[in-house]
C-alpha atoms as an extended CHARMM CRD file, in Angstrom:
* protein
*
       104  EXT
         1         1  MET       CA            -35.1840000000        8.5380000000       -6.8980000000  PROA      1               0.0000000000
         2         2  LEU       CA            -31.9700000000        7.8240000000       -8.7770000000  PROA      2               0.0000000000
         3         3  MET       CA            -29.1580000000        6.5420000000       -6.5730000000  PROA      3               0.0000000000
         4         4  THR       CA            -25.5500000000        6.9160000000       -7.6330000000  PROA      4               0.0000000000
         5         5  ARG       CA            -22.9040000000        4.5480000000       -6.3750000000  PROA      5               0.0000000000
         6         6  PHE       CA            -19.4020000000        5.9030000000       -6.0120000000  PROA      6               0.0000000000
         7         7  VAL       CA            -16.3790000000        3.7260000000       -6.5870000000  PROA      7               0.0000000000
         8         8  LEU       CA            -13.5280000000        4.3490000000       -4.1890000000  PROA      8               0.0000000000
         9         9  PRO       CA             -9.9150000000        3.4240000000       -4.8360000000  PROA      9               0.0000000000
        10        10  VAL       CA             -8.9220000000        0.0420000000       -3.4380000000  PROA      10              0.0000000000
        11        11  ALA       CA             -5.4560000000        1.0200000000       -2.2530000000  PROA      11              0.0000000000
        12        12  PRO       CA             -5.0460000000        1.0560000000        1.5270000000  PROA      12              0.0000000000
        13        13  PRO       CA             -5.9040000000        4.4350000000        3.0510000000  PROA      13              0.0000000000
        14        14  ILE       CA             -2.9080000000        6.4980000000        4.0640000000  PROA      14              0.0000000000
        15        15  SER       CA             -2.3120000000        9.5190000000        6.2020000000  PROA      15              0.0000000000
        16        16  VAL       CA              0.6870000000       11.8030000000        6.3300000000  PROA      16              0.0000000000
        17        17  SER       CA              2.7740000000       11.7050000000        9.4980000000  PROA      17              0.0000000000
        18        18  ASN       CA              3.1530000000       15.0690000000       11.2280000000  PROA      18              0.0000000000
        19        19  ASN       CA              6.7810000000       14.2640000000       12.0980000000  PROA      19              0.0000000000
        20        20  ASP       CA              7.8830000000       13.5870000000        8.5350000000  PROA      20              0.0000000000
        21        21  PRO       CA              5.6590000000       15.0570000000        5.8060000000  PROA      21              0.0000000000
        22        22  GLY       CA              7.2410000000       12.7690000000        3.1980000000  PROA      22              0.0000000000
        23        23  GLN       CA              6.5560000000        9.5850000000        5.1850000000  PROA      23              0.0000000000
        24        24  ARG       CA              3.3100000000        7.8020000000        4.3390000000  PROA      24              0.0000000000
        25        25  LYS       CA              1.7030000000        5.8960000000        7.1700000000  PROA      25              0.0000000000
        26        26  LEU       CA             -0.8370000000        3.1380000000        6.6280000000  PROA      26              0.0000000000
        27        27  ASN       CA             -3.8040000000        3.4020000000        8.9640000000  PROA      27              0.0000000000
        28        28  VAL       CA             -5.4370000000        0.2130000000       10.3080000000  PROA      28              0.0000000000
        29        29  PRO       CA             -8.3800000000        1.8950000000       12.1330000000  PROA      29              0.0000000000
        30        30  VAL       CA             -9.3460000000        3.9490000000        9.0640000000  PROA      30              0.0000000000
        31        31  THR       CA             -9.1350000000        0.9270000000        6.7560000000  PROA      31              0.0000000000
        32        32  ALA       CA            -11.1440000000       -1.2220000000        9.1970000000  PROA      32              0.0000000000
        33        33  THR       CA            -13.8300000000        1.4630000000        9.3490000000  PROA      33              0.0000000000
        34        34  LEU       CA            -14.0430000000        1.6350000000        5.5510000000  PROA      34              0.0000000000
        35        35  LEU       CA            -14.3410000000       -2.1640000000        5.4120000000  PROA      35              0.0000000000
        36        36  ARG       CA            -16.9700000000       -2.1600000000        8.1740000000  PROA      36              0.0000000000
        37        37  ARG       CA            -19.0600000000        0.4300000000        6.3110000000  PROA      37              0.0000000000
        38        38  GLY       CA            -18.7420000000       -1.4750000000        3.0310000000  PROA      38              0.0000000000
        39        39  LEU       CA            -16.9650000000        1.3930000000        1.2960000000  PROA      39              0.0000000000
        40        40  ILE       CA            -14.1730000000       -0.9340000000        0.2120000000  PROA      40              0.0000000000
        41        41  SER       CA            -14.5210000000       -4.6580000000       -0.3160000000  PROA      41              0.0000000000
        42        42  ILE       CA            -12.5600000000       -7.1410000000        1.7470000000  PROA      42              0.0000000000
        43        43  THR       CA            -11.8500000000       -9.2180000000       -1.3640000000  PROA      43              0.0000000000
        44        44  GLN       CA            -10.4000000000       -6.2680000000       -3.2660000000  PROA      44              0.0000000000
        45        45  GLN       CA             -8.4690000000       -5.0800000000       -0.2130000000  PROA      45              0.0000000000
        46        46  ASP       CA             -6.9460000000       -8.5480000000        0.1670000000  PROA      46              0.0000000000
        47        47  GLN       CA             -5.9310000000       -8.6950000000       -3.4990000000  PROA      47              0.0000000000
        48        48  GLN       CA             -4.4070000000       -5.2060000000       -3.5380000000  PROA      48              0.0000000000
        49        49  LEU       CA             -2.6030000000       -5.6700000000       -0.2390000000  PROA      49              0.0000000000
        50        50  ALA       CA             -1.1070000000       -8.9690000000       -1.4300000000  PROA      50              0.0000000000
        51        51  LYS       CA             -0.0290000000       -7.2960000000       -4.6690000000  PROA      51              0.0000000000
        52        52  PHE       CA              1.6840000000       -4.4260000000       -2.8090000000  PROA      52              0.0000000000
        53        53  LEU       CA              3.4040000000       -6.8270000000       -0.3930000000  PROA      53              0.0000000000
        54        54  PHE       CA              4.6100000000       -9.0380000000       -3.2260000000  PROA      54              0.0000000000
        55        55  ALA       CA              6.0410000000       -6.0630000000       -5.1170000000  PROA      55              0.0000000000
        56        56  ASP       CA              7.7250000000       -4.4140000000       -2.1160000000  PROA      56              0.0000000000
        57        57  PRO       CA              7.5880000000       -6.1730000000        1.2730000000  PROA      57              0.0000000000
        58        58  LYS       CA              8.4150000000       -3.0950000000        3.3630000000  PROA      58              0.0000000000
        59        59  PRO       CA              8.2230000000       -3.5820000000        7.1450000000  PROA      59              0.0000000000
        60        60  THR       CA              5.5950000000       -0.8290000000        7.4480000000  PROA      60              0.0000000000
        61        61  LEU       CA              3.3990000000       -2.6030000000        4.9010000000  PROA      61              0.0000000000
        62        62  GLN       CA              3.9020000000       -5.9430000000        6.6330000000  PROA      62              0.0000000000
        63        63  ASN       CA              2.8870000000       -4.3580000000        9.9490000000  PROA      63              0.0000000000
        64        64  PHE       CA             -0.1540000000       -2.7880000000        8.3130000000  PROA      64              0.0000000000
        65        65  ALA       CA             -1.2260000000       -6.1040000000        6.7700000000  PROA      65              0.0000000000
        66        66  THR       CA             -0.8720000000       -8.0790000000        9.9810000000  PROA      66              0.0000000000
        67        67  GLY       CA             -2.5470000000       -5.3370000000       12.0000000000  PROA      67              0.0000000000
        68        68  LEU       CA             -5.4700000000       -5.1130000000        9.5980000000  PROA      68              0.0000000000
        69        69  ILE       CA             -5.9810000000       -8.8690000000        9.5220000000  PROA      69              0.0000000000
        70        70  ARG       CA             -5.7760000000       -9.0200000000       13.3180000000  PROA      70              0.0000000000
        71        71  GLU       CA             -8.3160000000       -6.1980000000       13.6600000000  PROA      71              0.0000000000
        72        72  CYS       CA            -10.7250000000       -7.7360000000       11.1530000000  PROA      72              0.0000000000
        73        73  LEU       CA            -10.5880000000      -11.1680000000       12.8000000000  PROA      73              0.0000000000
        74        74  THR       CA            -10.7770000000      -10.0880000000       16.4390000000  PROA      74              0.0000000000
        75        75  CYS       CA            -13.2270000000       -7.1770000000       16.4740000000  PROA      75              0.0000000000
        76        76  ASP       CA            -16.7600000000       -7.8420000000       17.7090000000  PROA      76              0.0000000000
        77        77  PRO       CA            -18.3810000000       -8.8490000000       15.4390000000  PROA      77              0.0000000000
        78        78  PRO       CA            -15.5370000000       -9.9680000000       13.1710000000  PROA      78              0.0000000000
        79        79  LEU       CA            -15.3280000000       -8.1210000000        9.8480000000  PROA      79              0.0000000000
        80        80  ALA       CA            -13.8280000000      -11.0480000000        7.9720000000  PROA      80              0.0000000000
        81        81  SER       CA            -12.7180000000      -14.6290000000        8.2250000000  PROA      81              0.0000000000
        82        82  GLN       CA             -9.1470000000      -15.7790000000        7.7690000000  PROA      82              0.0000000000
        83        83  SER       CA            -10.0210000000      -17.2040000000        4.3600000000  PROA      83              0.0000000000
        84        84  GLN       CA            -11.0610000000      -13.7510000000        3.1420000000  PROA      84              0.0000000000
        85        85  PHE       CA             -7.4370000000      -12.6240000000        3.4940000000  PROA      85              0.0000000000
        86        86  SER       CA             -6.0140000000      -15.7060000000        1.7690000000  PROA      86              0.0000000000
        87        87  PHE       CA             -3.8900000000      -13.8150000000       -0.7870000000  PROA      87              0.0000000000
        88        88  THR       CA             -2.3240000000      -11.5240000000        1.8160000000  PROA      88              0.0000000000
        89        89  ILE       CA             -1.6650000000      -14.4120000000        4.2020000000  PROA      89              0.0000000000
        90        90  GLU       CA             -0.0620000000      -16.4060000000        1.3790000000  PROA      90              0.0000000000
        91        91  VAL       CA              2.2690000000      -13.5370000000        0.4660000000  PROA      91              0.0000000000
        92        92  LEU       CA              3.1510000000      -12.9690000000        4.1310000000  PROA      92              0.0000000000
        93        93  SER       CA              4.0070000000      -16.6890000000        4.3710000000  PROA      93              0.0000000000
        94        94  GLN       CA              6.2470000000      -16.3850000000        1.3040000000  PROA      94              0.0000000000
        95        95  ILE       CA              7.9550000000      -13.3460000000        2.8200000000  PROA      95              0.0000000000
        96        96  MET       CA              8.6480000000      -15.3330000000        5.9980000000  PROA      96              0.0000000000
        97        97  GLN       CA             10.0600000000      -18.2540000000        3.9990000000  PROA      97              0.0000000000
        98        98  THR       CA             12.4860000000      -15.9860000000        2.1410000000  PROA      98              0.0000000000
        99        99  GLY       CA             13.6410000000      -14.3550000000        5.3760000000  PROA      99              0.0000000000
       100       100  LYS       CA             12.4770000000      -10.8620000000        4.4070000000  PROA      100             0.0000000000
       101       101  GLU       CA             10.0070000000      -10.5270000000        7.2660000000  PROA      101             0.0000000000
       102       102  ASN       CA             10.4100000000       -7.7920000000        9.8400000000  PROA      102             0.0000000000
       103       103  ASP       CA             11.0370000000       -8.4990000000       13.5080000000  PROA      103             0.0000000000
       104       104  GLU       CA              7.6270000000       -7.3310000000       14.7200000000  PROA      104             0.0000000000
């Protein structure tokens, strides 16, 4: 039997908010599920998330990044170690040092 492997985009999954159709909302539970199922790689997710944060450190993206890391580290069993999000954590640290972090 021939098995085909599909390649999914690495960008964080989004959903459209019902309150504002133009507003994109990043979804931690959906992303965590995709990571858990192996449909997206933690390494690629970390790299892409760091790249997006570096380019445009929006508060919603910062919240998504911290929420995703928190979920991946604290779920049972953990989906990832802190070192697997090294790029994202580094960019978040840089954002804090420049004073562009959000209040949450």
